[in-house]
C-alpha positions as CSV (number, residue, x, y, z in Angstrom):
1,M,84.4,63.2,166.3
2,G,87.8,62.2,165.0
3,F,88.5,60.1,161.9
4,F,89.2,56.9,163.8
5,S,86.1,57.4,165.9
6,K,83.9,57.8,162.8
7,I,85.4,54.8,161.1
8,K,84.9,52.7,164.3
9,E,81.3,53.8,164.7
10,G,80.6,53.3,161.0
11,L,81.9,49.7,161.2
12,S,79.9,48.9,164.3
13,K,77.4,46.7,162.6
14,T,80.1,44.8,160.6
15,K,82.1,44.4,163.8
16,A,79.1,43.0,165.7
17,S,78.5,40.4,163.0
18,F,82.1,39.6,162.0
19,S,83.9,39.7,165.3
20,N,81.1,37.9,167.2
21,G,81.3,35.0,164.8
22,I,85.0,34.7,165.0
23,T,84.9,34.9,168.8
24,G,82.3,32.1,168.8
25,V,84.6,29.9,166.9
26,I,87.6,30.7,169.1
27,N,85.7,30.0,172.3
28,S,84.6,26.6,170.9
29,F,88.2,25.3,170.5
30,T,91.1,24.7,172.8
31,R,93.6,24.1,170.0
32,I,94.1,25.1,166.4
33,D,93.4,22.2,164.0
34,E,91.8,21.7,160.7
35,E,88.3,21.6,162.2
36,F,89.1,25.0,163.7
37,F,90.0,26.4,160.3
38,D,86.9,24.8,158.6
39,E,84.7,26.5,161.2
40,L,86.5,29.8,160.8
41,E,86.2,29.7,157.0
42,E,82.5,29.1,157.3
43,I,82.1,32.1,159.5
44,L,84.0,34.3,157.0
45,V,81.8,33.1,154.1
46,M,78.7,33.9,156.1
47,S,80.1,37.4,156.8
48,D,79.7,38.1,153.1
49,I,83.4,38.1,152.4
50,G,83.0,35.5,149.7
51,V,84.2,31.9,149.2
52,E,87.4,32.7,147.4
53,T,88.5,35.5,149.7
54,S,87.6,33.5,152.9
55,A,89.7,30.6,151.6
56,Y,92.6,33.0,151.0
57,L,92.4,34.5,154.5
58,C,92.4,31.0,156.1
59,A,95.3,29.9,153.9
60,E,97.3,33.0,155.0
61,L,96.3,32.4,158.6
62,R,97.6,28.8,158.4
63,K,100.9,30.1,157.2
64,K,101.1,32.7,160.1
65,V,100.2,30.0,162.7
66,K,102.9,27.8,161.4
67,E,105.5,30.6,161.2
68,T,104.7,31.9,164.7
69,G,104.1,28.6,166.4
70,T,100.8,29.8,167.7
71,T,98.8,27.2,169.5
72,D,96.3,29.3,171.4
73,P,93.0,30.1,169.5
74,N,92.8,33.4,171.3
75,A,95.9,34.6,169.5
76,I,94.1,34.2,166.2
77,K,92.4,37.6,166.3
78,R,95.7,39.6,166.2
79,L,97.0,37.4,163.4
80,L,93.8,37.9,161.4
81,V,93.8,41.7,161.9
82,D,97.3,41.8,160.5
83,I,96.4,39.6,157.5
84,I,93.3,41.7,156.7
85,A,95.2,45.0,157.0
86,S,97.9,43.6,154.7
87,T,95.2,42.3,152.2
88,V,93.5,45.7,151.9
89,S,96.6,47.8,151.7
90,G,97.3,49.8,148.6
91,D,97.7,53.3,147.3
92,S,94.5,55.0,148.5
93,S,95.6,58.6,147.7
94,L,94.2,60.6,144.9
95,N,96.3,61.6,142.0
96,L,95.7,65.3,141.9
97,E,99.1,66.6,140.8
98,T,98.1,68.9,138.0
99,Q,96.0,72.0,137.8
100,P,93.4,71.2,137.0
101,S,93.1,67.5,137.8
102,I,89.9,65.6,136.9
103,I,87.9,63.0,138.8
104,L,85.3,61.0,136.8
105,V,82.7,59.4,139.1
106,V,80.8,56.3,137.9
107,G,78.3,53.9,139.5
108,V,74.8,52.6,139.2
109,N,71.8,54.7,140.3
110,G,71.0,54.5,144.0
111,V,74.4,53.7,145.4
112,G,75.1,57.3,146.6
113,K,77.1,58.5,143.7
114,T,75.9,62.1,143.6
115,T,76.0,62.4,147.4
116,S,79.6,61.1,147.4
117,I,80.6,63.7,144.8
118,G,79.1,66.4,147.1
119,K,81.0,65.1,150.1
120,L,84.2,64.7,148.2
121,S,84.1,68.2,146.8
122,Y,83.5,69.5,150.4
123,M,86.5,67.6,151.6
124,L,88.8,68.8,148.8
125,K,87.6,72.4,149.2
126,N,88.4,72.3,152.9
127,S,91.9,71.1,152.0
128,G,92.3,74.4,150.1
129,K,91.4,73.3,146.6
130,K,89.1,75.1,144.2
131,I,86.5,72.7,142.8
132,V,84.3,72.7,139.7
133,L,81.5,70.1,139.4
134,G,80.2,68.8,136.1
135,A,76.6,67.5,136.0
136,A,77.1,65.0,133.2
137,D,74.4,62.6,134.4
138,T,72.0,64.2,132.0
139,F,69.8,61.1,131.7
140,R,68.0,62.0,134.9
141,A,66.9,65.6,135.6
142,A,66.8,64.7,139.3
143,A,70.5,63.9,139.2
144,I,71.3,67.4,138.0
145,E,69.1,69.0,140.6
146,Q,70.6,66.8,143.4
147,L,74.1,67.7,142.4
148,G,73.1,71.4,142.4
149,V,72.0,71.1,146.0
150,W,75.3,69.5,147.0
151,S,77.3,72.1,145.1
152,Q,75.5,74.8,147.2
153,R,76.1,72.9,150.4
154,A,79.7,72.3,149.6
155,G,80.2,75.9,148.4
156,V,81.6,74.9,145.0
157,D,80.8,75.9,141.4
158,M,78.9,73.6,139.0
159,V,78.5,73.4,135.3
160,K,75.2,72.0,134.0
161,S,73.0,71.9,130.9
162,V,69.4,70.9,130.3
163,D,68.1,67.4,130.7
164,G,69.0,65.1,127.8
165,T,72.1,67.0,126.7
166,D,75.0,65.0,125.4
167,P,77.0,64.2,128.6
168,A,80.4,64.6,126.8
169,S,79.5,68.2,125.9
170,V,78.8,68.9,129.6
171,V,82.3,67.5,130.4
172,F,83.8,69.6,127.7
173,D,82.1,72.8,129.1
174,T,83.2,71.8,132.6
175,I,86.8,71.5,131.6
176,A,86.7,74.8,129.8
177,S,85.1,76.5,132.8
178,A,87.6,75.0,135.2
179,K,90.6,76.1,133.2
180,A,89.2,79.6,132.9
181,K,88.6,79.8,136.6
182,K,92.0,78.2,137.4
183,A,90.3,75.5,139.4
184,D,92.4,72.8,141.0
185,V,90.0,69.8,140.6
186,I,87.1,68.9,138.2
187,I,84.7,66.3,139.5
188,C,82.2,65.0,136.9
189,D,79.1,62.9,137.6
190,T,78.0,60.3,135.0
191,A,74.9,58.3,134.3
192,G,74.5,54.9,136.0
193,R,72.6,52.9,133.4
194,L,74.5,49.6,133.8
195,H,71.4,47.6,132.6
196,N,72.0,49.2,129.2
197,K,75.7,48.4,129.0
198,K,76.2,49.3,125.4
199,N,74.9,52.8,125.8
200,L,76.9,53.3,129.0
201,M,80.1,52.0,127.3
202,E,79.6,54.4,124.4
203,E,78.8,57.3,126.7
204,L,81.9,56.7,128.9
205,S,84.1,56.2,125.9
206,K,83.0,59.5,124.4
207,I,83.6,61.3,127.7
208,N,87.0,59.7,128.1
209,R,87.9,60.8,124.5
210,I,87.0,64.4,125.4
211,I,89.1,64.3,128.6
212,D,92.1,62.8,126.7
213,R,91.8,65.4,124.0
214,E,91.3,68.5,126.3
215,M,93.5,67.3,129.2
216,P,96.1,64.9,127.7
217,D,98.8,65.4,130.3
218,Y,96.6,66.1,133.3
219,S,96.0,63.9,136.4
220,K,92.9,61.8,136.1
221,E,91.0,59.5,138.5
222,T,88.0,57.3,137.7
223,L,86.2,56.5,141.0
224,L,83.5,53.8,141.2
225,V,80.9,54.2,143.8
226,L,79.6,51.0,145.4
227,D,76.9,50.4,148.1
228,A,78.4,48.3,150.9
229,S,75.0,47.0,151.8
230,T,74.8,45.1,148.5
231,G,77.6,42.8,149.6
232,Q,78.9,40.5,146.9
233,N,76.8,42.2,144.3
234,A,79.0,45.2,144.7
235,V,81.9,43.1,143.4
236,N,79.8,42.0,140.5
237,Q,79.0,45.7,139.7
238,A,82.7,46.5,139.9
239,K,83.5,43.8,137.4
240,E,80.9,45.2,135.0
241,F,82.3,48.7,135.2
242,M,85.9,47.5,134.8
243,G,84.7,46.1,131.5
244,V,83.7,49.6,130.2
245,T,86.3,52.0,131.8
246,N,89.5,52.1,133.7
247,I,88.7,52.2,137.4
248,T,91.4,53.8,139.6
249,G,89.7,53.6,143.0
250,I,86.5,52.9,144.8
251,I,84.2,54.9,147.1
252,L,82.3,52.5,149.4
253,T,79.1,54.1,150.7
254,K,76.6,53.3,153.5
255,L,79.2,51.4,155.5
256,D,77.4,52.6,158.7
257,G,74.1,50.9,157.8
258,T,75.3,47.4,157.1
259,A,77.0,44.4,158.6
260,K,78.6,43.6,155.2
261,G,81.6,45.9,155.5
262,G,83.8,42.9,155.0
263,I,83.1,43.3,151.3
264,I,86.1,45.6,151.3
265,I,88.4,42.6,151.7
266,S,86.8,40.9,148.6
267,I,87.1,44.1,146.6
268,Y,90.9,44.2,147.1
269,K,91.4,40.4,146.8
270,Q,89.2,39.8,143.7
271,L,89.6,43.1,141.9
272,G,92.9,44.6,143.0
273,I,91.3,48.1,143.1
274,P,92.0,50.3,146.1
275,V,89.2,51.6,148.2
276,K,90.0,55.3,148.5
277,F,87.0,56.5,150.6
278,V,84.2,55.1,152.7
279,G,80.9,56.7,153.6
280,V,80.0,56.4,157.3
281,G,77.0,58.6,157.7
282,E,74.6,61.1,156.1
283,G,76.5,64.3,157.0
284,I,78.6,66.3,154.5
285,D,81.7,65.5,156.4
286,D,81.0,61.7,156.7
287,L,83.2,60.6,153.8
288,M,86.4,59.2,155.2
289,P,89.8,58.4,153.5
290,F,90.2,54.6,153.8
291,N,92.8,53.4,156.2
292,P,93.7,49.6,156.2
293,N,94.8,49.3,159.8
294,E,91.8,51.2,161.1
295,F,89.5,49.1,159.0
296,A,91.0,45.8,160.2
297,E,91.0,46.9,163.9
298,G,87.5,48.2,163.4
299,I,85.9,44.9,162.4
300,I,87.6,42.6,164.9
301,E,87.4,43.0,168.7
302,L,90.9,42.4,170.1
């Protein structure tokens, strides 16, 4: 199955909810007026896009309708696809210019963080890069074991220590190992204890100090993993993590199992952080690079 086919299939539940609601509004009106926009905005809010972002999309749609002189409600879908694609456009590439480069992965427990690391390492390995994983979520022994399983599945090396080890020391050892092995990319898992924000902040600050000291001029990404099925709560989680570390991109998981894929629009509009990858299935190759046009066309039936 090709990339577009997987994205399209992964967005099927979002499309069924989102597009059907929009179609219902369009079929109820013969002309575009304020009542039409009010109904459309309500549908967008109910699609878990959020009040602020829904108001923004309708404001942009009003501008487009005025600019193009559109009078037929049926032409709204194409305009909305273009607006959404523009809203979620940004630099979704990974900054991996140096050898090695480092990717720090953060996110609360249960969002698919460790699974995403495994899939990402598999993707990068298949692109010709040598990967070393760092099991720096030492708070949970199960996290180390799970990452070990994924490292074997992806066929990449992993550095680990015993449960309870200082996470920063694991990151230090991983960097040393990657340099010795002339690896291309280091990917480090981290603990997801957002409920204890002070400890998380101290832990991530220490890890970042180690990275800055050992890899001062190297490419670095900090990717936040969010669960699409949590809807607007994902935006709230992102805001919390933005308060403790510099997030450069987002991995949105479980897109195939929810009708709340429209949350991607809120992430861009409210946070200004690019979605770099989306998870559209359970398989090791079901992590897809995010594409704005494919997303917009995948949630609205033209």
